[in-house]
VOBA-1610 file (N, C-alpha, C; in pm, whole numbers, padded with zeros to 5 digits, always signed):
BEGIN
Met+15179+03375+17823Met+15049+03339+17856Met+14980+03247+17747Leu+15017+03303+17624Leu+14963+03220+17507Leu+15032+03086+17493Ile+15159+03076+17518Ile+15237+02957+17514Ile+15162+02850+17618Ser+15146+02900+17737Ser+15087+02814+17831Ser+14952+02752+17805Trp+14876+02850+17731Trp+14730+02808+17699Trp+14737+02705+17590Leu+14836+02716+17491Leu+14845+02629+17378Leu+14890+02489+17432Gly+14978+02491+17533Gly+15020+02367+17589Gly+14903+02291+17645Glu+14814+02362+17718Glu+14698+02284+17785Glu+14596+02246+17673Leu+14592+02313+17582Leu+14507+02276+17460Leu+14558+02144+17385Asp+14698+02143+17376Asp+14762+02025+17310Asp+14729+01894+17401Thr+14741+01906+17537Thr+14713+01797+17623Thr+14563+01751+17611Phe+14481+01843+17608Phe+14332+01819+17593Phe+14296+01739+17457Val+14369+01788+17362Val+14338+01712+17219Val+14398+01568+17223Glu+14508+01548+17289Glu+14567+01420+17298Glu+14478+01323+17363Lys+14411+01361+17478Lys+14318+01292+17560Lys+14199+01255+17460Leu+14151+01352+17395Leu+14035+01338+17301Leu+14067+01226+17196Ile+14182+01232+17144Ile+14226+01118+17047Ile+14217+00982+17103Gln+14269+00976+17228Gln+14256+00843+17292Gln+14116+00793+17306Val+14018+00889+17333Val+13890+00851+17350Val+13828+00782+17222Phe+13872+00855+17104Phe+13840+00815+16981Phe+13876+00660+16947Arg+14009+00641+16997Arg+14083+00508+16972Arg+14003+00402+17034Val+13956+00415+17159Val+13890+00311+17231Val+13746+00297+17215Ala+13685+00389+17137Ala+13540+00388+17117Ala+13503+00270+17014Pro+13385+00212+17035Pro+13339+00110+16944Pro+13350+00166+16794Pro+13384+00082+16702Pro+13398+00123+16554Pro+13249+00157+16519Gly+13239+00269+16443Gly+13100+00314+16395Gly+13009+00373+16485Ser+13069+00413+16604Ser+12993+00467+16703Ser+12948+00609+16661Val+12825+00631+16631Val+12762+00758+16581Val+12788+00855+16700Ala+12766+00829+16814Ala+12767+00925+16923Ala+12906+00973+16926Val+13004+00910+16912Val+13152+00943+16916Val+13172+01036+16808Leu+13132+01006+16689Leu+13161+01086+16567Leu+13091+01230+16587Ile+12967+01241+16639Ile+12908+01360+16652Ile+12965+01443+16763Val+12986+01381+16878Val+13054+01457+16979Val+13193+01506+16935Gly+13268+01413+16882Gly+13400+01452+16829Gly+13408+01573+16739Ser+13307+01560+16640Ser+13312+01672+16529Ser+13271+01814+16599Leu+13178+01806+16703Leu+13130+01921+16772Leu+13248+01982+16858Leu+13328+01890+16920Leu+13433+01932+17012Leu+13541+02003+16920Ile+13576+01941+16824Ile+13689+01990+16729Ile+13649+02135+16668Gly+13527+02143+16629Gly+13476+02266+16569Gly+13468+02382+16679Phe+13439+02336+16802Phe+13442+02435+16925Phe+13591+02477+16945Leu+13669+02383+16958Leu+13806+02418+16987Leu+13870+02497+16870Ala+13853+02470+16760Ala+13898+02555+16638Ala+13849+02703+16652Gly+13708+02719+16688Gly+13666+02851+16701Gly+13735+02926+16825Leu+13745+02843+16924Leu+13804+02911+17052Leu+13950+02951+17028Leu+14016+02875+16957Leu+14158+02895+16924Leu+14166+03024+16835Leu+14091+03034+16731Leu+14084+03157+16649Leu+14044+03281+16732Ser+13954+03274+16824Ser+13910+03380+16908Ser+14025+03421+17005Arg+14089+03325+17065Arg+14212+03367+17150Arg+14320+03435+17075Leu+14355+03374+16951Leu+14453+03446+16873Leu+14422+03582+16835Lys+14306+03610+16799Lys+14260+03736+16756Lys+14272+03833+16881Arg+14228+03797+16990Arg+14230+03877+17111Arg+14377+03906+17148Trp+14464+03803+17132Trp+14600+03824+17166Trp+14665+03928+17073Arg+14631+03926+16940Arg+14695+04017+16844Arg+14630+04165+16875Asp+14509+04179+16908Asp+14444+04306+16925Asp+14359+04291+17062Pro+14434+04332+17170Pro+14370+04299+17298Pro+14243+04377+17330Ser+14230+04504+17267Ser+14115+04571+17283Ser+14063+04634+17143Pro+13992+04539+17055Pro+13960+04596+16936Pro+13837+04695+16943His+13768+04695+17037His+13660+04799+17059His+13670+04851+17197Pro+13752+04959+17216Pro+13775+05013+17351Pro+13639+05080+17394Pro+13619+05093+17510Pro+13503+05149+17559Pro+13492+05299+17521Pro+13387+05352+17475Pro+13372+05501+17431Pro+13405+05591+17545Gly+13498+05698+17504Gly+13526+05784+17608Gly+13411+05896+17626Pro+13438+05989+17708Pro+13335+06095+17732Pro+13312+06178+17599Ser+13183+06219+17577Ser+13152+06293+17466Ser+13220+06422+17471Ser+13242+06495+17355Ser+13303+06614+17342Ser+13215+06719+17405Ser+13278+06818+17470Ser+13198+06928+17531Ser+13162+07013+17414Pro+13054+07104+17441Pro+13017+07209+17343Pro+13128+07297+17297Leu+13219+07331+17398Leu+13326+07413+17352Leu+13425+07353+17262Glu+13448+07226+17292Glu+13533+07143+17203Glu+13477+07133+17057Glu+13349+07108+17051Glu+13283+07100+16923Glu+13290+07229+16850His+13272+07338+16930His+13273+07473+16871His+13419+07500+16805Ile+13510+07466+16880Ile+13650+07487+16835Ile+13680+07401+16702Ala+13638+07274+16712Ala+13653+07191+16590Ala+13580+07256+16458Arg+13468+07303+16488Arg+13394+07366+16367Arg+13458+07483+16325Leu+13512+07575+16420Leu+13589+07690+16389Leu+13714+07664+16297Lys+13786+07552+16345Lys+13909+07523+16272Lys+13878+07487+16125Ala+13766+07408+16115Ala+13725+07368+15972Ala+13684+07501+15887Ala+13609+07587+15953Ala+13575+07705+15889Ala+13687+07803+15843Leu+13800+07797+15920Leu+13902+07883+15886Leu+13974+07856+15757Lys+13935+07744+15689Lys+13990+07707+15560Lys+13923+07793+15446Ser+13812+07859+15467Ser+13743+07940+15357Ser+13684+08050+15426Ser+13706+08167+15357Ser+13635+08296+15403Ser+13497+08296+15382Asp+13445+08217+15284Asp+13295+08214+15270Asp+13242+08126+15385Glu+13310+08022+15411Glu+13247+07940+15538Glu+13276+08016+15663Leu+13383+08093+15679Leu+13407+08170+15801Leu+13294+08261+15827Trp+13239+08343+15727Trp+13130+08434+15755Trp+13000+08373+15749Arg+12992+08242+15726Arg+12868+08174+15763Arg+12885+08071+15878Phe+12978+08103+15952Phe+13004+08010+16064Phe+12884+08016+16155His+12838+08129+16199His+12706+08132+16274His+12600+08161+16168Asp+12540+08073+16107Asp+12449+08081+15995Asp+12323+08115+16031Asp+12301+08221+16117Asp+12168+08254+16172Asp+12091+08318+16058Ala+11961+08322+16055Ala+11877+08395+15957Ala+11892+08529+15956Pro+11911+08589+15846Pro+11912+08750+15838Pro+11804+08814+15892Pro+11806+08937+15933Pro+11696+09005+15985Pro+11598+09050+15866Arg+11504+08969+15840Arg+11419+08993+15722Arg+11346+09124+15728His+11313+09169+15844His+11223+09295+15847His+11318+09418+15829Leu+11449+09402+15856Leu+11539+09511+15836Leu+11575+09516+15670Leu+11590+09383+15629Leu+11630+09378+15478Leu+11511+09432+15395Asn+11384+09389+15429Asn+11269+09438+15361Asn+11264+09594+15366Lys+11293+09642+15482Lys+11291+09790+15495Lys+11377+09859+15401Ile+11508+09813+15400Ile+11622+09884+15329Ile+11585+09873+15163His+11528+09756+15120His+11496+09736+14995His+11369+09808+14945Ala+11289+09833+15035Ala+11162+09902+14999Ala+11159+10044+14995Gly+11269+10106+15059Gly+11277+10250+15075Gly+11328+10318+14948Gln+11315+10444+14942Gln+11355+10528+14827Gln+11507+10556+14846Met+11566+10547+14963Met+11717+10572+14978Met+11776+10435+14920Lys+11893+10457+14837Lys+11959+10352+14792Lys+12092+10352+14850Val+12138+10229+14872Val+12273+10199+14933Val+12363+10125+14833Val+12459+10184+14787Val+12538+10138+14672Val+12679+10114+14713Val+12727+09981+14706Val+12865+09952+14741Val+12949+09947+14613Leu+13068+10019+14624Leu+13159+10003+14511Leu+13260+09901+14542Leu+13253+09801+14478Leu+13325+09671+14524Leu+13431+09614+14418Asn+13534+09577+14453Asn+13632+09498+14374Asn+13741+09453+14474Leu+13756+09325+14485Leu+13876+09286+14573Leu+14019+09296+14515Lys+14017+09368+14389Lys+14150+09405+14339Lys+14159+09548+14362Gly+14276+09583+14416Gly+14295+09735+14440Gly+14336+09810+14306Gly+14334+09946+14311Gly+14381+10028+14204Gly+14281+10034+14101Val+14155+10021+14130Val+14050+10022+14019Val+13957+10148+14020Ser+14008+10257+14098Ser+13942+10375+14119Ser+13810+10368+14186Lys+13794+10282+14283Lys+13667+10279+14359Lys+13656+10399+14434Thr+13766+10449+14494Thr+13747+10576+14592Thr+13734+10691+14501Thr+13796+10714+14387Thr+13778+10825+14300Thr+13630+10832+14254Leu+13577+10716+14214Leu+13430+10711+14176Leu+13341+10749+14285Ala+13358+10690+14403Ala+13268+10725+14520Ala+13269+10873+14551Ala+13389+10947+14528Ala+13382+11088+14574Ala+13327+11167+14455Asn+13358+11128+14335Asn+13302+11212+14216Asn+13153+11189+14198Ile+13096+11058+14213Ile+12961+11049+14208Ile+12888+11104+14317Gly+12935+11101+14439Gly+12879+11174+14549Gly+12868+11325+14546Val+12976+11377+14492Val+12979+11525+14473Val+12876+11558+14351Tyr+12890+11476+14255Tyr+12785+11513+14148Tyr+12641+11501+14193Tyr+12596+11394+14252Tyr+12465+11391+14315Tyr+12430+11503+14400Ala+12529+11565+14485Ala+12501+11662+14566Ala+12477+11794+14482Thr+12542+11803+14372Thr+12524+11926+14294Thr+12377+11925+14227Leu+12315+11804+14222Leu+12176+11805+14185Leu+12075+11813+14298Gly+12129+11831+14419Gly+12050+11861+14534Gly+12017+11732+14604Met+12065+11620+14575Met+12054+11506+14650Met+12123+11505+14778Lys+12081+11445+14886Lys+12132+11438+15009Lys+12219+11299+15016Val+12350+11318+15039Val+12442+11204+15013Val+12512+11161+15149Leu+12512+11048+15166Leu+12605+10981+15275Leu+12713+10914+15225Leu+12839+10944+15246Leu+12951+10865+15195Leu+13007+10797+15315Ile+13030+10667+15291Ile+13080+10580+15402Ile+13222+10519+15358Asp+13332+10556+15430Asp+13459+10500+15404Asp+13480+10368+15481Met+13488+10258+15415Met+13496+10127+15481Met+13640+10073+15476Asp+13738+10153+15438Asp+13875+10117+15420Asp+13966+10181+15522Tyr+14033+10110+15604Tyr+14114+10166+15717Tyr+14226+10265+15656Gln+14264+10247+15537Gln+14357+10340+15476Gln+14305+10482+15461Gly+14167+10497+15470Gly+14120+10629+15478Gly+14126+10715+15361Ser+14132+10662+15241Ser+14165+10747+15116Ser+14039+10827+15090Leu+13919+10771+15096Leu+13803+10861+15063Leu+13784+10964+15172Thr+13819+10931+15293Thr+13812+11031+15412Thr+13902+11147+15376Ala+14035+11115+15349Ala+14123+11213+15318Ala+14096+11303+15204Met+14045+11243+15087Met+14007+11303+14972Met+13898+11405+14996Met+13790+11372+15060Met+13674+11461+15087Met+13696+11568+15185Leu+13772+11532+15292Leu+13807+11630+15395Leu+13896+11738+15335Val+13990+11712+15255Val+14071+11809+15189Val+13991+11892+15102Ala+13900+11838+15018Ala+13822+11906+14936Ala+13721+12008+15008Ala+13683+11958+15118Ala+13587+12044+15193Ala+13662+12142+15293Gly+13799+12130+15291Gly+13873+12230+15371Gly+13862+12192+15532Leu+13849+12063+15557Leu+13827+12019+15698Leu+13957+11938+15735Thr+13977+11934+15871Thr+14083+11847+15919Thr+14037+11710+15958Asn+14123+11614+15946Asn+14084+11481+15985Asn+14040+11465+16121Gly+13945+11383+16146Gly+13912+11352+16287Gly+13906+11213+16309Pro+13839+11157+16410Pro+13840+11017+16458Pro+13773+10922+16350Ser+13800+10802+16357Ser+13740+10712+16247Ser+13603+10671+16321Val+13497+10741+16257Val+13362+10724+16310Val+13310+10585+16270Val+13346+10543+16160Val+13288+10413+16109Val+13310+10300+16200Asp+13423+10306+16283Asp+13467+10212+16384Asp+13336+10175+16465Ser+13281+10272+16527Ser+13163+10244+16624Ser+13052+10193+16546Val+13023+10233+16418Val+12907+10182+16340Val+12933+10029+16319Ile+13055+09994+16285Ile+13074+09849+16266Ile+13062+09771+16396Glu+13105+09833+16506Glu+13110+09767+16639Glu+12968+09756+16704Thr+12882+09866+16690Thr+12758+09868+16771Thr+12637+09881+16670Gly+12652+09963+16568Gly+12539+09992+16484Gly+12448+10103+16542Asp+12509+10172+16638Asp+12429+10272+16706Asp+12391+10389+16616Glu+12259+10402+16599Glu+12196+10510+16519Glu+12238+10644+16551Arg+12286+10681+16670Arg+12320+10816+16705Arg+12445+10856+16641Leu+12524+10763+16595Leu+12651+10800+16520Leu+12637+10876+16395Val+12515+10877+16344Val+12491+10962+16224Val+12522+11120+16266Lys+12502+11161+16373Lys+12526+11295+16414Lys+12679+11328+16430Glu+12758+11211+16423Glu+12903+11242+16419Glu+12970+11237+16290Ala+12889+11208+16177Ala+12934+11211+16039Ala+12978+11357+16013Ala+13095+11370+15938Ala+13140+11500+15905Ala+13049+11566+15810Asn+13031+11702+15830Asn+12933+11779+15748Asn+13017+11852+15653Leu+12997+11816+15526Leu+13078+11879+15427Leu+13004+11980+15332Glu+12894+12016+15387Glu+12791+12106+15303Glu+12852+12242+15268Ala+12939+12298+15350Ala+12979+12441+15329Ala+13040+12446+15190Lys+13117+12355+15154Lys+13207+12356+15021Lys+13141+12254+14920Leu+13086+12150+14961Leu+13053+12039+14859Leu+12904+12016+14849Gly+12823+12086+14917Gly+12681+12047+14903Gly+12637+11961+15018Pro+12514+11902+15003Pro+12457+11817+15106Pro+12518+11681+15120Ile+12648+11678+15168Ile+12715+11546+15184Ile+12760+11527+15320Arg+12729+11417+15387Arg+12787+11378+15512Arg+12886+11259+15485Leu+12984+11256+15587Leu+13091+11154+15560Leu+13100+11071+15694Leu+13100+10943+15677Leu+13141+10858+15802Leu+13294+10816+15775Ser+13369+10883+15844Ser+13520+10873+15824Ser+13571+10739+15872Ala+13696+10708+15812Ala+13771+10584+15856Ala+13913+10619+15868Gly+13982+10547+15952Gly+14127+10560+15982Gly+14192+10425+16019Lys+14305+10433+16051Lys+14387+10296+16080Lys+14320+10222+16201Ser+14258+10282+16290Ser+14189+10210+16396Ser+14086+10120+16358Leu+14025+10146+16237Leu+13923+10064+16187Leu+13977+09905+16170His+14107+09894+16126His+14164+09768+16119His+14153+09673+16236Ser+14189+09731+16343Ser+14179+09655+16471Ser+14044+09621+16528Val+13954+09727+16501Val+13820+09718+16544Val+13748+09608+16464Glu+13783+09596+16334Glu+13717+09491+16248Glu+13769+09351+16297Asn+13892+09332+16326Asn+13941+09205+16367Asn+13899+09166+16497Arg+13880+09273+16593Arg+13828+09239+16720Arg+13667+09202+16718Val+13595+09266+16629Val+13455+09231+16620Val+13439+09102+16561Gln+13513+09066+16452Gln+13495+08939+16392Gln+13548+08823+16481Ile+13651+08845+16550Ile+13704+08727+16635Ile+13607+08709+16752Gly+13558+08823+16812Gly+13455+08814+16920Gly+13334+08736+16864Trp+13290+08759+16758Trp+13171+08690+16703Trp+13194+08545+16670Leu+13330+08502+16624Leu+13348+08375+16597Leu+13363+08283+16717Ile+13437+08329+16823Ile+13462+08243+16933Ile+13339+08229+17021Glu+13241+08312+17014Glu+13123+08304+17095Glu+13031+08201+17044Pro+12999+08093+17126Pro+12922+07979+17076Pro+12787+08030+17021Lys+12725+08113+17106Lys+12589+08173+17071Lys+12598+08325+17084Pro+12640+08405+16973Pro+12646+08544+16986Pro+12518+08601+17021Ala+12521+08707+17095Ala+12394+08780+17130Ala+12346+08864+17013Arg+12440+08904+16928Arg+12426+08992+16824Arg+12494+08950+16690Asp+12425+08963+16583Asp+12495+08918+16456Asp+12566+09044+16400Ile+12697+09053+16418Ile+12763+09165+16381Ile+12779+09179+16222Arg+12730+09089+16155Arg+12725+09103+15999Arg+12635+09216+15965Phe+12531+09238+16042Phe+12427+09328+16016Phe+12426+09459+16095Asn+12542+09490+16156Asn+12534+09621+16231Asn+12520+09747+16144Leu+12565+09749+16019Leu+12548+09863+15938Leu+12402+09859+15894Leu+12349+09746+15866Leu+12208+09745+15828Leu+12121+09802+15932Arg+12156+09770+16057Arg+12070+09839+16171Arg+12081+09984+16165Phe+12210+10032+16141Phe+12225+10167+16154Phe+12151+10223+16043Leu+12161+10185+15920Leu+12104+10241+15802Leu+11934+10247+15807Thr+11886+10148+15864Thr+11736+10147+15890Thr+11684+10207+16026Ser+11775+10262+16091Ser+11740+10331+16215Ser+11646+10458+16203Asp+11585+10495+16304Asp+11513+10618+16305Asp+11590+10747+16267Glu+11706+10755+16333Glu+11801+10866+16321Glu+11848+10884+16173Val+11873+10770+16107Val+11918+10793+15959Val+11791+10822+15870Ser+11687+10757+15916Ser+11556+10787+15835Ser+11527+10943+15845Arg+11545+10997+15955Arg+11520+11152+15981Arg+11619+11225+15903Ala+11739+11177+15882Ala+11843+11252+15804Ala+11805+11268+15658Asn+11708+11179+15618Asn+11650+11178+15478Asn+11753+11176+15365Phe+11844+11080+15378Phe+11943+11076+15266Phe+11880+11015+15146Asp+11922+11044+15024Asp+11874+10995+14898Asp+11955+10865+14857Val+12083+10879+14891Val+12175+10776+14847Val+12277+10752+14949Val+12338+10638+14979Val+12449+10611+15056Val+12545+10538+14958Leu+12664+10594+14954Leu+12779+10536+14860Leu+12884+10490+14958Ile+12916+10353+14950Ile+13027+10292+15032Ile+13142+10254+14950Asp+13259+10316+14989Asp+13389+10269+14929Asp+13443+10154+15005Ser+13441+10038+14959Ser+13487+09919+15024Ser+13627+09893+14996Pro+13692+09817+15081Pro+13837+09788+15059Pro+13853+09675+14972Pro+13978+09654+14922Pro+14005+09534+14832Pro+14018+09407+14919Arg+13947+09386+15032Arg+13954+09275+15102Arg+13805+09240+15165Leu+13800+09109+15193Leu+13655+09066+15254Leu+13677+09093+15407Thr+13664+09210+15431Thr+13677+09255+15588Thr+13539+09246+15653Thr+13516+09278+15790Thr+13412+09293+15858Thr+13323+09399+15797Gly+13405+09518+15762Gly+13334+09632+15694Gly+13271+09595+15565Thr+13337+09516+15479Thr+13289+09480+15349Thr+13162+09402+15353Ile+13175+09293+15458Ile+13055+09211+15488Ile+12933+09295+15524Asn+12961+09383+15615Asn+12847+09479+15665Asn+12793+09567+15548Ala+12882+09611+15464Ala+12838+09685+15352Ala+12754+09603+15255Leu+12787+09493+15213Leu+12706+09406+15123Leu+12583+09355+15187Ala+12590+09330+15323Ala+12472+09284+15392Ala+12358+09382+15417Gly+12411+09513+15396Gly+12305+09621+15427Gly+12281+09700+15305Ala+12326+09657+15171Ala+12321+09739+15054Ala+12196+09699+14976Thr+12147+09785+14892Thr+12044+09765+14805Thr+12107+09719+14660Asp+12226+09778+14633Asp+12292+09745+14503Asp+12456+09746+14526Phe+12520+09689+14427Phe+12670+09710+14426Phe+12708+09718+14280Ala+12814+09791+14260Ala+12870+09815+14128Ala+13019+09764+14128Ile+13077+09713+14022Ile+13216+09664+14023Ile+13290+09760+13919Pro+13372+09845+13974Pro+13461+09924+13885Pro+13574+09826+13843Thr+13617+09829+13728Thr+13733+09736+13689Thr+13799+09782+13565Ile+13923+09758+13565Ile+14016+09789+13456Ile+13983+09700+13335Leu+13980+09743+13220Leu+13950+09642+13095Leu+14091+09575+13049Asp+14143+09496+13142Asp+14264+09420+13094Asp+14229+09263+13105Gly+14327+09184+13065Gly+14309+09047+13051Gly+14278+08985+13193Ala+14336+09040+13293Ala+14320+08966+13430Ala+14178+09013+13493Ala+14110+09108+13438Ala+13983+09158+13497Ala+13869+09057+13477Thr+13879+08971+13378Thr+13767+08885+13350Thr+13756+08783+13448Ala+13868+08708+13483Ala+13872+08608+13586Ala+13835+08661+13724Asn+13899+08775+13752Asn+13872+08845+13875Asn+13727+08882+13904Val+13659+08934+13798Val+13509+08975+13820Val+13423+08841+13822Gly+13471+08754+13755Gly+13386+08619+13760Gly+13392+08565+13899Thr+13508+08554+13949Thr+13524+08500+14097Thr+13450+08594+14202Leu+13462+08720+14177Leu+13392+08805+14262Leu+13228+08794+14255Leu+13177+08766+14142Leu+13036+08750+14133Leu+12995+08614+14187Asp+13087+08513+14171Asp+13066+08388+14227Asp+13041+08388+14383Asp+13145+08455+14431Asp+13157+08462+14579Asp+13036+08555+14640Thr+13011+08668+14581Thr+12891+08744+14616Thr+12761+08679+14609Arg+12739+08598+14500Arg+12618+08523+14496Arg+12611+08424+14606Ala+12724+08346+14628Ala+12723+08236+14731Ala+12695+08282+14865Leu+12757+08408+14900Leu+12754+08432+15036Leu+12626+08534+15063Phe+12605+08616+14976Phe+12498+08726+15003Phe+12365+08684+14947Val+12359+08662+14813Val+12233+08636+14750Val+12170+08507+14813Arg+12245+08414+14842Arg+12194+08281+14889Arg+12178+08283+15051His+12242+08382+15109His+12233+08376+15262His+12200+08509+15322Leu+12290+08611+15302Leu+12277+08724+15391Leu+12193+08844+15334Asn+12185+08849+15202Asn+12115+08965+15141Asn+12050+08917+15019Pro+11949+08838+15016Pro+11888+08764+14894Pro+11846+08873+14790His+11812+08996+14814His+11766+09080+14712His+11865+09184+14668Leu+11999+09157+14707Leu+12093+09251+14663Leu+12119+09241+14505Arg+12126+09364+14444Arg+12125+09375+14292Arg+12254+09416+14246Leu+12295+09370+14130Leu+12418+09407+14055Leu+12378+09534+13971Ala+12428+09653+14005Ala+12392+09771+13926Ala+12461+09762+13795Gly+12581+09709+13808Gly+12666+09699+13675Gly+12809+09699+13700Ile+12891+09666+13590Ile+13036+09678+13595Ile+13068+09801+13510Ile+13158+09882+13585Ile+13200+10018+13534Ile+13344+10005+13484Pro+13359+10025+13350Pro+13508+10030+13309Pro+13577+10150+13353Thr+13689+10137+13423Thr+13774+10248+13478Thr+13917+10239+13420Arg+13979+10346+13442Arg+14123+10364+13404Arg+14155+10337+13266Thr+14064+10380+13176Thr+14084+10362+13038Thr+14187+10444+12980Glu+14236+10414+12858Glu+14316+10515+12791Glu+14247+10639+12770Val+14316+10762+12789Val+14259+10885+12781Val+14206+10909+12638Gly+14063+10946+12629Gly+14003+10971+12496Gly+13865+10948+12503Thr+13792+10980+12403Thr+13647+10961+12402Thr+13601+10830+12361Glu+13678+10729+12313Glu+13649+10613+12264Glu+13738+10498+12329Leu+13688+10383+12352Leu+13765+10280+12411Leu+13862+10222+12301Lys+13983+10173+12338Lys+14077+10112+12240Lys+14021+09978+12208Asp+14086+09923+12093Asp+14024+09793+12050Asp+14040+09689+12155Phe+14152+09680+12224Phe+14170+09566+12320Phe+14068+09591+12438Glu+14039+09720+12480Glu+13941+09747+12583Glu+13809+09700+12544Val+13764+09718+12420Val+13641+09672+12362Val+13624+09519+12363Glu+13737+09451+12334Glu+13739+09301+12339Glu+13722+09252+12475Asn+13800+09323+12568Asn+13789+09275+12707Asn+13656+09302+12767Lys+13593+09416+12721Lys+13467+09446+12775Lys+13359+09332+12734Lys+13363+09289+12612Lys+13278+09180+12567Lys+13305+09054+12644Leu+13427+09023+12678Leu+13459+08900+12763Leu+13403+08919+12891Leu+13399+09049+12952Leu+13365+09069+13087Leu+13214+09052+13101Ile+13127+09108+13001Ile+12991+09089+13015Ile+12943+08939+12991Arg+13021+08873+12904Arg+12992+08732+12881Arg+13016+08645+13019Glu+13119+08678+13071Glu+13153+08612+13209Glu+13052+08648+13314Ala+13009+08773+13320Ala+12910+08819+13422Ala+12777+08745+13394Arg+12737+08737+13281Arg+12615+08663+13251Arg+12621+08516+13282Glu+12721+08460+13262Glu+12741+08323+13307Glu+12733+08312+13456Lys+12798+08394+13527Lys+12803+08396+13682Lys+12680+08446+13751Trp+12627+08567+13686Trp+12510+08637+13756Trp+12386+08634+13698Gly+12385+08583+13570Gly+12255+08580+13492Gly+12246+08685+13379Glu+12147+08676+13301Glu+12116+08759+13182Glu+12100+08914+13221Gly+12051+08929+13343Gly+12037+09069+13388Gly+12164+09135+13417Ser+12280+09085+13409Ser+12405+09150+13421Ser+12421+09264+13319Tyr+12487+09371+13367Tyr+12495+09495+13293Tyr+12634+09558+13297Met+12687+09598+13168Met+12800+09657+13160Met+12775+09810+13124Phe+12836+09903+13207Phe+12810+10044+13175Phe+12874+10087+13032Glu+12794+10171+12977Glu+12847+10236+12849Glu+12947+10345+12889Ala+12921+10410+12988Ala+13006+10519+13032Ala+13137+10458+13090Phe+13244+10527+13084Phe+13371+10480+13133Phe+13450+10592+13187Thr+13547+10578+13281Thr+13637+10678+13336Thr+13779+10661+13291Pro+13860+10762+13253Pro+13991+10742+13217Pro+14084+10729+13331Asp+14208+10696+13302Asp+14305+10676+13401Asp+14315+10790+13505Arg+14318+10752+13633Arg+14320+10851+13726Arg+14437+10952+13728Ile+14553+10913+13687Ile+14664+10987+13695Ile+14656+11096+13587Asp+14609+11064+13466Asp+14577+11162+13364Asp+14483+11267+13408Val+14370+11212+13476Val+14271+11300+13519Val+14307+11397+13608Ala+14393+11350+13708Ala+14444+11448+13815Ala+14527+11554+13752Arg+14605+11513+13660Arg+14697+11603+13589Arg+14615+11714+13520Met+14509+11667+13441Met+14424+11765+13376Met+14330+11851+13446Ala+14279+11788+13560Ala+14185+11859+13635Ala+14249+11946+13750Gly+14369+11898+13789Gly+14438+11971+13902Gly+14365+11939+14036Ser+14286+11828+14037Ser+14206+11802+14156Ser+14186+11640+14158Ala+14181+11585+14272Ala+14143+11445+14281Ala+13994+11416+14258Ile+13922+11531+14261Ile+13780+11519+14243Ile+13745+11609+14116Pro+13759+11547+13996Pro+13732+11608+13863Pro+13593+11685+13853Val+13502+11630+13915Val+13361+11703+13907Val+13366+11858+13954Leu+13473+11872+14055Leu+13480+12008+14106Leu+13561+12092+14021Ser+13636+12039+13916Ser+13730+12120+13847Ser+13675+12227+13741Gly+13547+12217+13714Gly+13488+12317+13627Gly+13536+12271+13477Asn+13613+12168+13454Asn+13659+12123+13327Asn+13568+12018+13284Glu+13495+12035+13180Glu+13395+11938+13150Glu+13463+11825+13076Glu+13583+11840+13013Glu+13651+11740+12945Glu+13690+11627+13056Val+13724+11660+13179Val+13760+11559+13273Val+13649+11525+13377Ala+13553+11622+13382Ala+13443+11601+13472Ala+13330+11506+13405Gly+13321+11529+13272Gly+13217+11457+13193Gly+13201+11317+13205Pro+13329+11235+13203Pro+13312+11096+13214Pro+13254+11055+13358Tyr+13284+11122+13466Tyr+13231+11095+13598Tyr+13080+11115+13599Lys+13050+11231+13546Lys+12902+11271+13547Lys+12821+11157+13467Arg+12875+11117+13351Arg+12803+11013+13274Arg+12789+10882+13347Val+12896+10841+13418Val+12884+10725+13507Val+12777+10748+13618Ala+12786+10867+13673Ala+12686+10876+13784Ala+12540+10887+13737Lys+12517+10939+13620Lys+12376+10937+13560Lys+12347+10800+13518Glu+12428+10711+13468Glu+12396+10579+13433Glu+12375+10500+13556Leu+12453+10526+13661Leu+12419+10456+13792Leu+12287+10496+13834Ala+12249+10620+13840Ala+12126+10670+13892Ala+12010+10603+13811Asp+12018+10577+13672Asp+11923+10507+13596Asp+11904+10354+13648Arg+12026+10301+13675Arg+12025+10163+13711Arg+11966+10138+13862Ile+11987+10231+13940Ile+11935+10197+14083Ile+11787+10252+14114Trp+11751+10369+14046Trp+11630+10416+14064Trp+11526+10399+13948Gly+11593+10378+13827Gly+11515+10366+13702Gly+11526+10493+13622Lys+11519+10493+13499Lys+11521+10612+13417Lys+11406+10700+13447Gly+11433+10823+13471Gly+11335+10928+13503Gly+11275+10919+13647Gln+11335+10823+13733Gln+11282+10800+13868Gln+11384+10856+13968Trp+11474+10936+13923Trp+11565+10995+14019Trp+11498+11074+14123Pro+11554+11096+14254Pro+11495+11189+14354Pro+11482+11331+14295Lys+11368+11385+14304Lys+11348+11520+14240Lys+11383+11622+14357Lys+11459+11729+14317Lys+11496+11829+14411Lys+11460+11960+14343
//
């Protein structure tokens, strides 16, 4: 087609040249018309050549993406980051419930570290039992599907393992579930336990996936625990403190725990790797919770754990402690706090105490460190001299 068109153009140009040859010399009209024709033909030629090389440089727009396609595209992008994933439906948090949990006397404390093996479970159990000996009403929540806190507390209470009650709390936030919490009072004092088991893992995945794929979820599953903790049933139970043992993963349970907490504490080993790990954890917590889901969440402090057995920290532990608090102040602010109390390595504690819960041992040498941590935590969350009076 192009060759044929060029042949016709060549014939037309030849005839035009003949017109120029017979025109009277100096004819202004001929010069003007000729110049215009040549310019027009040159432009036409360039236009045809461009269209020949790219027949459809601007194809007509196709149909616009459907809402479902747009939703899937956003979800694919969010999957690249856990922070973005948990802000995928970035609805406003329930301010009235957050105000209620932060204004109340009941404190909700998450023991948090995304690194395993730092004694979160041992701390939760011992702090809870110690507070119970002071007459405080304690609710322990096991958020790890491995169920370590559940097993530890039920064995100490002489009870058998039951269903994973926390599953339904994460799935529905139903306040009536507080009545299904295991009652440990016969042997351990006024402690109730929301138990966890392997089924929690599939429940967390199902709840999260259901929330993500729904374009407009009817319920924000990130706040199911908050709804539970601020319910009338839990208020009537009159708990003084809720201690949550979180897993070393950013699961649906961990998100719920931090979205419904008044405070969090970071147990950590005083080694070289701890500094970077705690700094990253504080960055992530501030980005997702303080800026979005729970603006009034407080850092109760960083708790040194699994130290060398003894009454004093070793030189390398002292140096790492200084690095940690410096890192925390850079990430969280000058209000960051490092506990003076610390707990020794859990293996040595178990050997010396003969129990996974040293506070129950009657041996002050091994129970003392956990009591000191518990007292310091109470000062941090209630204020010195402001503990619940029993």
